[in-house]
C-alpha positions as CSV (number, residue, x, y, z in Angstrom):
1,X,0.1,0.1,0.1
2,X,2.7,2.5,1.0
3,X,4.7,1.5,-2.3
4,X,1.6,2.3,-4.3
5,X,0.9,5.6,-2.6
6,X,4.8,6.7,-3.2
7,X,4.7,5.7,-6.6
8,X,1.7,7.8,-7.3
9,X,3.1,10.7,-5.5
10,X,6.2,10.4,-7.6
11,X,4.3,10.4,-10.7
12,X,2.3,13.7,-9.5
13,X,5.7,15.5,-8.7
14,X,6.9,14.2,-12.1
15,X,3.9,15.7,-13.9
16,X,4.1,18.7,-12.1
17,X,7.7,19.3,-12.9
18,X,7.1,18.8,-16.5
19,X,4.4,21.3,-16.5
20,X,6.8,23.7,-14.9
21,X,9.4,23.0,-17.4
22,X,7.0,23.5,-20.2
23,X,6.1,26.9,-18.9
24,X,9.9,28.0,-18.4
25,X,10.2,26.9,-22.3
26,X,7.5,29.0,-23.2
27,X,8.9,32.1,-21.3
28,X,12.0,31.3,-23.2
29,X,10.3,31.8,-26.6
30,X,8.4,34.9,-25.1
31,X,11.8,36.5,-23.8
32,X,13.0,37.0,-27.4
33,X,9.6,38.3,-28.9
34,X,8.9,41.7,-28.6
35,X,6.1,42.6,-26.4
36,X,3.9,44.3,-29.1
37,X,4.3,41.2,-31.3
38,X,3.2,39.0,-28.2
39,X,0.2,41.3,-27.9
40,X,-0.9,41.0,-31.5
41,X,-0.3,37.1,-31.5
42,X,-2.7,36.9,-28.3
43,X,-5.3,38.8,-29.9
44,X,-5.3,36.3,-32.8
45,X,-5.2,33.3,-30.4
46,X,-8.3,34.9,-28.7
47,X,-10.4,35.1,-31.6
48,X,-9.7,31.7,-32.3
49,X,-10.8,30.7,-28.8
50,X,-14.1,32.7,-29.3
51,X,-15.1,30.8,-32.4
52,X,-14.2,27.4,-31.1
53,X,-14.5,27.5,-27.0
54,X,-18.3,27.5,-27.2
55,X,-19.1,26.6,-23.5
56,X,-16.6,29.5,-22.3
57,X,-18.4,31.9,-25.1
58,X,-21.7,30.9,-23.8
59,X,-20.6,31.6,-20.2
60,X,-19.3,35.2,-21.4
61,X,-22.4,36.0,-23.2
62,X,-24.5,34.9,-20.3
63,X,-22.7,37.2,-17.8
64,X,-22.9,40.1,-20.3
65,X,-26.6,39.4,-20.4
66,X,-27.0,39.6,-16.5
67,X,-24.6,42.7,-16.3
68,X,-25.9,44.4,-19.4
69,X,-29.1,43.2,-20.6
70,X,-31.2,46.1,-19.5
71,X,-28.8,48.4,-21.4
72,X,-27.1,47.1,-24.1
73,X,-28.6,45.0,-27.1
74,X,-27.7,41.4,-27.7
75,X,-25.4,42.3,-30.5
76,X,-23.6,45.0,-28.4
77,X,-23.1,42.4,-26.0
78,X,-21.6,39.9,-28.7
79,X,-19.2,42.4,-29.9
80,X,-18.1,43.0,-26.2
81,X,-17.6,39.3,-25.7
82,X,-15.5,39.0,-29.0
83,X,-13.1,41.9,-27.9
84,X,-12.8,40.2,-24.4
85,X,-11.6,37.1,-25.7
86,X,-8.8,38.9,-27.8
87,X,-8.1,41.4,-24.9
88,X,-7.7,38.2,-22.5
89,X,-5.6,36.3,-24.5
90,X,-3.2,39.2,-25.3
91,X,-3.1,40.3,-21.9
92,X,-2.6,37.0,-20.7
93,X,0.4,36.1,-22.9
94,X,1.8,39.7,-22.2
95,X,1.5,38.8,-18.4
96,X,3.9,36.1,-19.0
97,X,6.3,38.6,-20.8
98,X,6.4,41.3,-18.2
99,X,8.2,39.3,-15.3
100,X,11.0,39.1,-17.9
101,X,11.4,42.6,-18.3
102,X,12.9,45.2,-16.0
103,X,10.6,47.5,-14.0
104,X,11.6,50.6,-16.0
105,X,10.3,48.9,-19.3
106,X,7.2,47.9,-18.0
107,X,6.6,51.3,-16.5
108,X,7.2,53.0,-20.2
109,X,4.3,51.1,-21.1
110,X,1.9,52.1,-18.1
111,X,-0.1,55.2,-17.8
112,X,-0.6,55.9,-14.1
113,X,-3.6,58.1,-13.1
114,X,-4.8,59.4,-9.6
115,X,-2.0,58.0,-7.7
116,X,-2.3,61.3,-5.5
117,X,-4.8,59.4,-3.5
118,X,-2.1,57.2,-2.2
119,X,0.4,60.1,-1.0
120,X,-2.8,61.9,0.7
121,X,-3.5,58.6,2.6
122,X,0.0,58.5,3.6
123,X,0.2,62.0,4.7
124,X,-2.6,61.6,6.9
125,X,-1.0,58.6,8.3
126,X,-3.7,55.9,6.9
127,X,-3.0,52.3,6.0
128,X,-4.3,51.4,2.5
129,X,-6.6,48.6,1.2
130,X,-6.8,48.1,-2.5
131,X,-9.8,46.1,-3.7
132,X,-8.4,44.7,-7.1
133,X,-10.2,42.6,-10.0
134,X,-9.0,40.2,-12.6
135,X,-9.2,42.9,-15.6
136,X,-6.9,43.7,-18.6
137,X,-3.3,42.7,-17.8
138,X,-3.6,42.5,-14.1
139,X,0.2,41.3,-13.9
140,X,0.9,45.2,-14.5
141,X,-0.2,45.8,-10.7
142,X,2.6,43.5,-9.5
143,X,5.5,44.6,-11.9
144,X,5.6,48.4,-11.2
145,X,5.4,49.1,-7.6
146,X,7.6,52.1,-8.1
147,X,4.6,53.7,-9.6
148,X,2.1,53.3,-6.6
149,X,4.4,52.6,-3.7
150,X,4.7,56.1,-1.9
151,X,5.5,55.3,1.7
152,X,3.6,52.1,2.6
153,X,4.7,48.6,3.0
154,X,3.1,46.8,-0.1
155,X,1.6,43.3,0.4
156,X,-1.0,41.2,-1.1
157,X,-3.0,37.9,-0.1
158,X,-2.3,35.1,-2.8
159,X,-4.0,31.9,-3.3
160,X,-1.5,29.4,-3.8
161,X,-1.0,27.5,-7.1
162,X,-1.6,23.8,-7.1
163,X,1.9,23.3,-8.7
164,X,4.4,24.0,-6.2
165,X,7.3,24.7,-8.6
166,X,5.1,27.2,-10.4
167,X,4.2,28.4,-7.2
168,X,7.7,28.9,-5.7
169,X,8.6,30.8,-8.7
170,X,5.9,33.3,-8.7
171,X,6.8,34.1,-4.9
172,X,10.4,34.4,-5.5
173,X,9.4,37.2,-8.3
174,X,7.0,38.8,-6.1
175,X,9.3,39.1,-2.9
176,X,12.1,40.2,-5.3
177,X,10.0,43.3,-6.2
178,X,9.6,44.0,-2.4
179,X,6.1,42.6,-1.8
180,X,5.1,40.8,1.5
181,X,2.9,37.9,0.8
182,X,0.2,36.2,2.8
183,X,-1.1,32.8,2.2
184,X,-4.8,33.0,2.1
185,X,-5.0,29.6,3.8
186,X,-3.6,30.9,6.9
187,X,-6.3,33.5,7.8
188,X,-6.3,37.1,8.1
189,X,-4.8,37.9,11.4
190,X,-1.1,38.6,9.7
191,X,-2.6,40.8,6.9
192,X,-4.8,42.9,9.3
193,X,-1.8,43.3,11.4
194,X,0.3,44.4,8.4
195,X,-2.1,47.2,7.4
196,X,-2.4,48.4,10.8
197,X,1.7,49.1,10.6
198,X,1.2,51.6,7.8
199,X,1.0,48.9,5.1
200,X,-0.9,48.7,2.1
201,X,-2.7,45.5,1.0
202,X,-4.1,44.3,-2.5
203,X,-7.0,41.7,-2.1
204,X,-8.9,40.2,-5.0
205,X,-12.6,41.1,-4.8
206,X,-14.5,37.7,-5.7
207,X,-18.2,37.5,-6.5
208,X,-18.5,33.7,-6.1
209,X,-17.7,33.3,-2.5
210,X,-20.2,30.7,-1.6
211,X,-21.0,30.4,2.1
212,X,-18.2,32.7,2.9
213,X,-19.3,35.6,1.3
214,X,-22.4,38.2,1.3
215,X,-25.3,37.7,-0.9
216,X,-25.5,41.3,-2.1
217,X,-26.2,42.9,-5.7
218,X,-23.6,43.0,-8.4
219,X,-25.2,44.5,-11.6
220,X,-28.3,44.2,-9.7
221,X,-28.2,40.5,-9.5
222,X,-27.5,38.8,-6.2
223,X,-23.7,37.6,-6.0
224,X,-21.8,36.0,-2.9
225,X,-19.4,38.6,-2.7
226,X,-16.0,38.2,-0.6
227,X,-16.3,40.4,2.7
228,X,-12.5,40.4,3.4
229,X,-11.8,43.8,2.2
230,X,-14.6,45.2,4.5
231,X,-13.5,42.9,7.3
232,X,-9.7,44.2,7.0
233,X,-11.0,47.9,6.6
234,X,-13.3,47.7,9.8
235,X,-10.4,46.0,12.0
236,X,-7.5,48.3,10.8
237,X,-9.3,51.7,10.0
238,X,-7.5,51.6,6.6
239,X,-8.5,53.8,3.5
240,X,-10.2,51.7,0.7
241,X,-8.9,52.7,-2.7
242,X,-10.1,50.4,-5.4
243,X,-7.4,49.8,-8.2
244,X,-8.2,48.9,-12.0
245,X,-6.2,48.4,-15.0
246,X,-7.6,49.1,-18.6
247,X,-6.1,48.3,-22.1
248,X,-4.5,51.5,-23.7
249,X,-3.4,50.5,-27.0
250,X,-1.3,47.7,-28.2
251,X,0.9,46.3,-25.2
252,X,0.0,49.5,-23.2
253,X,-2.1,49.9,-20.2
254,X,-3.9,52.4,-17.8
255,X,-3.1,52.0,-14.3
256,X,-5.9,53.9,-12.3
257,X,-6.3,54.3,-8.5
258,X,-9.9,55.1,-7.6
259,X,-10.9,57.6,-5.0
260,X,-11.5,56.7,-1.5
261,X,-14.7,54.3,-1.4
262,X,-17.8,56.2,-0.9
263,X,-20.2,54.6,1.6
264,X,-23.5,56.1,2.4
265,X,-23.9,54.6,5.9
266,X,-23.3,57.1,9.0
267,X,-21.8,54.2,10.7
268,X,-19.8,51.8,8.3
269,X,-20.7,48.1,8.6
270,X,-19.1,45.0,7.0
271,X,-22.4,44.6,4.8
272,X,-22.6,48.5,3.6
273,X,-18.7,48.4,2.8
274,X,-19.1,45.1,0.8
275,X,-22.2,46.7,-1.2
276,X,-20.4,49.8,-1.7
277,X,-17.3,48.0,-3.3
278,X,-19.5,46.0,-5.6
279,X,-21.1,49.6,-6.6
280,X,-17.8,50.8,-7.4
281,X,-16.5,48.1,-9.2
282,X,-19.6,48.0,-11.4
283,X,-18.5,51.7,-12.2
284,X,-15.1,51.1,-13.0
285,X,-16.0,47.9,-15.4
286,X,-18.4,50.0,-17.4
287,X,-15.5,52.3,-18.4
288,X,-14.2,49.3,-20.4
289,X,-16.5,46.3,-20.2
290,X,-14.2,43.9,-22.6
291,X,-11.2,44.2,-20.0
292,X,-13.0,42.6,-17.3
293,X,-12.9,38.7,-16.7
294,X,-16.0,37.5,-17.9
295,X,-15.4,33.9,-18.4
296,X,-15.5,33.3,-14.7
297,X,-19.3,32.3,-13.5
298,X,-19.6,35.2,-11.0
299,X,-23.4,34.3,-10.7
300,X,-22.8,30.6,-10.2
301,X,-25.9,28.6,-8.7
302,X,-24.3,27.0,-5.6
303,X,-25.3,23.5,-5.1
304,X,-27.3,22.1,-3.7
305,X,-28.8,25.2,-1.9
306,X,-29.5,27.9,-4.4
307,X,-32.1,29.2,-2.0
308,X,-30.5,31.5,0.6
309,X,-32.3,30.5,3.8
310,X,-29.5,28.5,5.0
311,X,-26.5,30.8,4.2
312,X,-25.1,32.1,7.7
313,X,-24.7,35.5,6.4
314,X,-27.9,35.6,4.1
315,X,-28.9,38.1,1.7
316,X,-29.0,41.9,1.9
317,X,-29.9,45.2,-0.2
318,X,-28.2,48.5,0.0
319,X,-30.1,51.1,2.3
320,X,-32.8,52.6,0.4
321,X,-32.7,50.9,-2.4
322,X,-35.7,49.1,-3.8
323,X,-36.2,45.3,-4.1
324,X,-37.5,45.9,-7.4
325,X,-34.1,46.8,-8.8
326,X,-32.7,43.3,-8.3
327,X,-32.7,41.3,-11.6
328,X,-35.3,38.5,-10.7
329,X,-34.1,34.8,-10.0
330,X,-36.3,33.0,-12.3
331,X,-37.7,29.8,-11.3
332,X,-39.8,27.5,-13.0
333,X,-42.1,24.9,-11.0
334,X,-43.6,22.0,-12.8
335,X,-47.0,21.3,-11.1
336,X,-48.6,18.1,-10.3
337,X,-51.2,17.1,-12.8
338,X,-54.3,16.7,-10.5
339,X,-56.1,19.5,-8.6
340,X,-55.8,17.9,-5.3
341,X,-51.9,17.2,-5.6
342,X,-51.3,20.9,-7.0
343,X,-53.2,22.1,-3.6
344,X,-50.9,20.0,-1.5
345,X,-48.0,21.8,-3.3
346,X,-49.0,25.0,-2.1
347,X,-46.9,24.9,1.2
348,X,-43.7,23.8,-0.7
349,X,-44.3,27.0,-3.2
350,X,-44.6,29.2,-0.1
351,X,-41.4,27.9,1.4
352,X,-39.7,28.2,-1.8
353,X,-40.8,31.8,-2.6
354,X,-39.3,32.7,0.9
355,X,-36.0,31.4,0.2
356,X,-34.7,34.5,-1.6
357,X,-35.8,37.9,-2.0
358,X,-35.1,37.9,-5.9
359,X,-37.2,35.0,-6.6
360,X,-39.9,35.0,-9.2
361,X,-42.0,31.9,-9.7
362,X,-43.4,30.7,-13.1
363,X,-45.7,27.3,-12.7
364,X,-46.0,25.3,-15.5
365,X,-48.9,22.6,-15.7
366,X,-52.1,21.5,-17.3
367,X,-54.3,24.2,-18.7
368,X,-57.0,23.2,-16.1
369,X,-55.0,24.2,-13.4
370,X,-54.2,27.8,-14.9
371,X,-56.7,29.8,-12.5
372,X,-55.7,27.7,-9.2
373,X,-52.1,28.5,-9.5
374,X,-52.8,32.3,-10.6
375,X,-55.0,32.8,-7.2
376,X,-51.8,32.1,-5.3
377,X,-49.9,35.4,-4.7
378,X,-46.5,33.7,-4.7
379,X,-46.7,32.7,-8.3
380,X,-46.1,35.3,-11.0
381,X,-47.1,33.7,-14.0
382,X,-48.5,30.5,-15.6
383,X,-47.6,28.4,-18.5
384,X,-50.8,26.3,-19.6
385,X,-49.9,23.0,-21.0
386,X,-52.5,21.5,-23.2
387,X,-53.2,17.7,-22.2
388,X,-52.0,16.2,-25.7
389,X,-49.0,18.5,-26.6
390,X,-45.9,16.9,-27.3
391,X,-42.4,17.4,-25.7
392,X,-40.8,19.7,-28.2
393,X,-43.8,21.9,-28.4
394,X,-44.0,22.3,-24.4
395,X,-40.3,23.2,-24.6
396,X,-41.2,25.7,-27.3
397,X,-43.8,27.1,-25.0
398,X,-41.5,27.5,-22.1
399,X,-38.8,29.4,-24.6
400,X,-41.7,31.5,-25.9
401,X,-42.2,33.2,-22.6
402,X,-38.8,35.1,-23.5
403,X,-37.9,34.2,-19.8
404,X,-34.3,32.8,-19.1
405,X,-34.9,30.4,-16.2
406,X,-32.2,29.9,-14.0
407,X,-33.7,26.7,-12.3
408,X,-36.7,24.2,-12.5
409,X,-38.1,22.1,-9.8
410,X,-40.5,19.2,-10.7
411,X,-43.2,18.0,-8.5
412,X,-43.9,15.2,-11.0
413,X,-42.0,11.9,-11.4
414,X,-42.5,11.4,-15.0
415,X,-39.4,11.3,-17.5
416,X,-41.7,13.0,-20.0
417,X,-42.1,16.2,-17.7
418,X,-38.2,16.0,-17.2
419,X,-37.7,15.8,-20.8
420,X,-39.9,18.9,-21.5
421,X,-37.6,21.0,-18.9
422,X,-34.4,19.5,-20.6
423,X,-35.4,20.3,-24.0
424,X,-36.2,24.1,-22.7
425,X,-32.5,24.4,-21.8
426,X,-33.1,25.4,-18.3
427,X,-29.6,24.8,-16.5
428,X,-30.5,23.4,-13.0
429,X,-33.1,20.6,-13.0
430,X,-34.1,19.4,-9.5
431,X,-36.5,16.5,-8.7
432,X,-36.8,13.0,-7.2
433,X,-35.0,10.2,-8.9
434,X,-38.3,9.0,-10.5
435,X,-38.2,6.3,-13.3
436,X,-35.9,6.6,-16.3
437,X,-35.3,10.5,-15.9
438,X,-32.3,10.6,-13.5
439,X,-30.1,11.4,-16.4
440,X,-32.0,14.6,-17.4
441,X,-31.8,15.7,-13.8
442,X,-28.7,17.6,-12.5
443,X,-29.8,17.7,-9.1
444,X,-31.5,14.6,-7.5
445,X,-33.0,15.1,-4.2
446,X,-33.2,12.0,-2.1
447,X,-36.6,10.6,-1.2
448,X,-37.3,11.5,2.4
449,X,-36.5,8.7,5.1
450,X,-40.0,7.6,6.7
451,X,-38.7,4.2,8.0
452,X,-41.4,2.7,6.5
453,X,-44.0,4.8,7.5
454,X,-46.6,6.6,5.2
455,X,-45.9,10.4,4.6
456,X,-48.4,12.9,3.5
457,X,-47.7,14.1,-0.3
458,X,-47.6,17.9,1.1
459,X,-44.7,16.7,3.3
460,X,-42.9,15.2,0.4
461,X,-43.1,18.2,-1.7
462,X,-41.7,20.2,1.3
463,X,-38.9,18.1,1.4
464,X,-38.2,18.8,-2.1
465,X,-38.3,22.5,-1.4
466,X,-35.8,21.8,1.7
467,X,-33.3,20.2,-0.7
468,X,-32.7,23.2,-2.6
469,X,-32.2,25.4,0.9
470,X,-35.8,26.3,1.8
471,X,-36.5,26.8,5.5
472,X,-39.5,24.5,5.9
473,X,-40.0,25.0,9.8
474,X,-41.0,28.6,9.3
475,X,-44.4,29.7,10.5
476,X,-47.3,30.5,8.1
477,X,-46.5,27.7,5.3
478,X,-49.7,26.1,6.1
479,X,-51.7,29.1,7.0
480,X,-54.3,30.2,4.0
481,X,-56.4,32.2,6.3
482,X,-59.8,31.1,8.0
483,X,-63.1,30.3,6.9
484,X,-65.3,33.3,6.8
485,X,-67.7,34.2,9.7
486,X,-71.4,34.5,8.7
487,X,-72.8,37.9,9.0
488,X,-76.4,37.1,8.1
489,X,-76.8,34.1,10.5
490,X,-76.7,31.7,7.7
491,X,-74.2,28.5,7.9
492,X,-73.3,27.9,4.2
493,X,-71.8,24.5,3.6
494,X,-70.4,23.1,0.2
495,X,-70.9,19.6,-0.6
496,X,-68.8,17.6,-3.2
497,X,-70.3,14.1,-3.6
498,X,-68.2,13.3,-6.8
499,X,-64.7,11.9,-7.3
500,X,-63.2,12.0,-10.9
501,X,-60.7,9.4,-10.0
502,X,-63.5,6.7,-9.9
503,X,-66.4,5.2,-7.7
504,X,-64.4,3.8,-5.1
505,X,-63.8,7.2,-3.7
506,X,-67.5,8.0,-3.9
507,X,-69.8,7.9,-0.7
508,X,-73.6,7.0,-2.1
509,X,-75.6,10.1,-3.2
510,X,-78.6,9.0,-0.9
511,X,-76.5,9.3,2.0
512,X,-75.3,12.8,0.9
513,X,-78.9,13.6,0.4
514,X,-79.7,12.0,3.8
515,X,-77.2,14.3,5.5
516,X,-78.1,17.4,4.0
517,X,-82.1,16.8,4.5
518,X,-81.5,15.7,8.1
519,X,-79.8,18.8,9.1
520,X,-82.0,21.1,7.1
521,X,-85.1,19.7,8.9
522,X,-83.8,20.7,12.3
523,X,-81.9,23.8,11.2
524,X,-83.3,26.4,8.8
525,X,-80.1,28.5,9.0
526,X,-78.1,26.1,6.6
527,X,-77.5,26.8,3.0
528,X,-75.9,24.3,0.6
529,X,-73.8,24.7,-2.5
530,X,-73.4,21.6,-4.7
531,X,-69.8,21.6,-6.4
532,X,-68.2,19.1,-8.9
533,X,-66.5,18.8,-12.2
534,X,-67.6,19.2,-15.6
535,X,-68.1,15.6,-16.4
536,X,-70.2,15.3,-13.1
537,X,-73.4,17.2,-14.2
538,X,-75.6,14.4,-14.2
539,X,-74.5,13.5,-10.9
540,X,-75.4,16.9,-9.7
541,X,-78.7,16.9,-11.2
542,X,-79.5,13.5,-9.5
543,X,-78.2,14.8,-6.1
544,X,-80.1,18.1,-6.4
545,X,-83.5,16.3,-7.3
546,X,-82.9,14.0,-3.8
547,X,-82.5,17.3,-1.8
548,X,-85.5,18.8,0.3
549,X,-83.4,22.0,1.4
550,X,-82.3,25.2,0.3
551,X,-79.5,24.7,-2.0
552,X,-77.7,25.9,-5.2
553,X,-76.3,23.0,-7.9
554,X,-73.1,24.4,-9.3
555,X,-71.8,21.0,-10.3
556,X,-70.0,21.4,-13.6
557,X,-71.2,25.0,-14.0
558,X,-68.1,26.9,-12.4
559,X,-64.6,28.0,-13.7
560,X,-61.9,27.3,-11.1
561,X,-61.8,30.8,-10.1
562,X,-65.3,31.0,-9.6
563,X,-65.3,27.7,-7.5
564,X,-62.5,29.2,-5.2
565,X,-64.6,32.2,-4.8
566,X,-67.8,30.2,-3.8
567,X,-65.7,27.8,-1.5
568,X,-64.4,31.1,0.3
569,X,-68.1,31.9,1.1
570,X,-68.4,28.6,3.0
571,X,-67.9,27.8,6.5
572,X,-67.3,24.2,5.8
573,X,-67.0,21.4,2.8
574,X,-68.8,18.1,3.0
575,X,-66.7,16.0,0.6
576,X,-65.3,12.7,-0.5
577,X,-61.6,12.5,-0.9
578,X,-61.3,14.9,-4.1
579,X,-59.4,17.8,-5.6
580,X,-61.9,20.4,-4.1
581,X,-61.3,18.9,-0.5
582,X,-57.8,19.9,-1.0
583,X,-58.7,23.4,-2.7
584,X,-61.0,23.9,0.2
585,X,-58.1,23.2,2.8
586,X,-55.5,25.3,0.9
587,X,-58.1,28.1,1.0
588,X,-58.3,27.7,4.9
589,X,-61.9,26.2,4.7
590,X,-62.5,23.6,7.3
591,X,-63.8,20.0,5.9
592,X,-65.6,17.2,6.7
593,X,-63.9,14.3,4.4
594,X,-65.2,10.8,3.9
595,X,-62.4,8.1,3.1
596,X,-62.5,4.9,2.1
597,X,-60.3,3.3,-0.7
598,X,-57.5,6.0,-0.2
599,X,-55.4,6.8,2.9
600,X,-55.7,10.1,4.6
601,X,-52.2,9.8,6.1
602,X,-51.0,10.3,2.6
603,X,-53.7,12.6,1.0
604,X,-56.0,13.8,3.7
605,X,-56.4,17.7,4.7
606,X,-54.0,18.7,7.1
607,X,-54.7,20.7,10.4
608,X,-56.9,20.3,13.5
609,X,-59.9,22.0,11.7
610,X,-60.4,19.2,9.5
611,X,-62.4,16.2,10.3
612,X,-61.7,12.6,8.5
613,X,-64.3,9.9,8.7
614,X,-63.2,6.7,7.6
615,X,-64.1,2.9,8.6
616,X,-60.9,0.5,8.2
617,X,-61.9,-2.7,6.3
618,X,-59.1,-5.5,5.9
619,X,-58.5,-4.6,2.2
620,X,-58.4,-0.8,2.5
621,X,-56.6,1.3,1.4
622,X,-56.5,-0.4,-1.8
623,X,-56.0,2.8,-3.8
624,X,-58.3,1.1,-6.7
625,X,-60.7,3.3,-8.9
626,X,-63.4,0.7,-8.7
627,X,-63.9,-2.0,-5.6
628,X,-62.6,-5.2,-6.8
629,X,-65.4,-6.9,-4.7
630,X,-68.2,-4.8,-5.7
631,X,-69.5,-3.9,-2.3
632,X,-67.7,-1.0,-1.4
633,X,-67.7,-2.0,2.4
634,X,-65.2,0.8,3.2
635,X,-67.9,3.5,1.9
636,X,-71.0,1.9,3.2
637,X,-69.8,1.5,6.9
638,X,-70.0,5.3,7.1
639,X,-73.5,6.2,8.3
640,X,-75.2,9.7,7.3
641,X,-75.8,10.1,11.2
642,X,-72.1,10.0,12.1
643,X,-71.4,12.5,9.1
644,X,-74.2,14.9,10.3
645,X,-73.0,14.7,13.7
646,X,-69.5,15.9,12.5
647,X,-71.2,18.5,10.0
648,X,-72.9,20.0,12.9
649,X,-69.7,20.1,15.4
650,X,-67.7,21.6,12.6
651,X,-70.2,24.3,12.2
652,X,-70.6,24.8,16.0
653,X,-74.1,23.5,16.0
654,X,-75.3,20.9,18.6
655,X,-78.4,18.9,18.1
656,X,-78.6,16.0,20.5
657,X,-82.2,15.0,18.7
658,X,-80.7,14.6,15.5
659,X,-81.0,10.9,14.3
């Protein structure tokens, strides 16, 4: 075992040395070439890279869309991306050449601007912090210390290279120029101590800092931004002077020291300073957009939690800035196909919506559920999918919205629904493993551990939300309001006696009629409304003819929005296990629900305002559409008397004489 480890270590060191040797050979070639020739050669290579480096070109264009989508056309952004690739390769090759030149030679090609800010800080006895970026030929910043070192002791924080030979070479060259170097892995006590001793420290500002950063706006899009500059400034009382390098002609550069950081806060905070730095960098980047490093994913979605509830520093907005300025994080949620299942997904959607302040939710689902989802304030838009529409047609429908979706969460388990999302080109696709669709998902949420116990569908959906970072323990996820209070002394009760799934879920119509008639015979204050699906009109007519009580037959006569409005007028819903039952529960309407072939633990209404009536028989729950035995014992054991008593209790009416 030890021999194998030693062999692998030797192979690794050999490979690193060969890379180091190759780099030195490249330097040998660059040493003899004029800097201008190297610059032009780099631009040619950059143009080739733009043409063939499709993934990196897409990344740059997407970053430019985020940064300038509101102010520049697509053609302008493409032109910036093309120029960026040429500038990037030219400056990269020139960056290899500069350490081989004398400082005087490099300085002759650099125009320095606003260096008086450095002298003013030294005269005032203030140490300096320099936020810097990967822009233009950033190697210039290290090669001309005489231009900007005016009394302070220069230093920088560095991230060690993985190749120890190259890392040692870079360190030798930096230290030879008079820099003090601090390894990022060793913490920040040393750098802060250096700054306090009238030092100057350069720190790379990173907008992809993960859980270590602050989620704050960068070009009006939330990005995890390093707070190291702000932290060092607060502890050392240093003046913050951002620095930037711009292209200034063939193999020439402009080195700019920006003025002291402007922070609108009366009492500076780490959060406020970090936001102010981002705003300043935006301004500096806009002066020459092609110079900045666009092929780094500044707004990369963290995995697995791209909602921000669990990040220790959370998200924040600048003081006085409206939330509407933020570019939205666009999420598509694939709705369940059934009304009841969709209602059970409501708590999940509420939890997701609260997961980040910039979130905008679009729901994709059957056209019959459009009104349901648009009644939910957390949902911004709905994409209605006809029942028999093909995969490509659905994908085109998603793209036709013109929205660039950042992520999609699938409540469905089918391969087909996942393929539609994949074809639409949504980059982050989240869902349970499902059947054959695992290859189409790039974030699979493990099924919740239940130790064999049954779990309610709503909790399963919430587990999906938790997997992307939502806080599912917060208050209000289940609260859809309360049932209306009668102002005219009447008690309005909805009745849903059908069930589209099949007869196994239907309590006999004559028993519904018996409950209604018995209660109304004793209590004239009850008013009944019959609800049902469009295909249940005949059932509604049959039940209506059986009733001897004031009622309104709305079976098959209401659109979903009208059904919602009517349910909101009811103090109670008497129902089978139906989608209308879940809709009422989602609206905060108490229910008395009759279960037979299905399982209320998995699909019943949740909460103490709901009453479930079920008589267990050996074969239930079977989840069959029709009873295999033909006698529906699970339903017929439920009597009108016990249902009527449950309705009276739920409405606050007592009647000991009711049969």
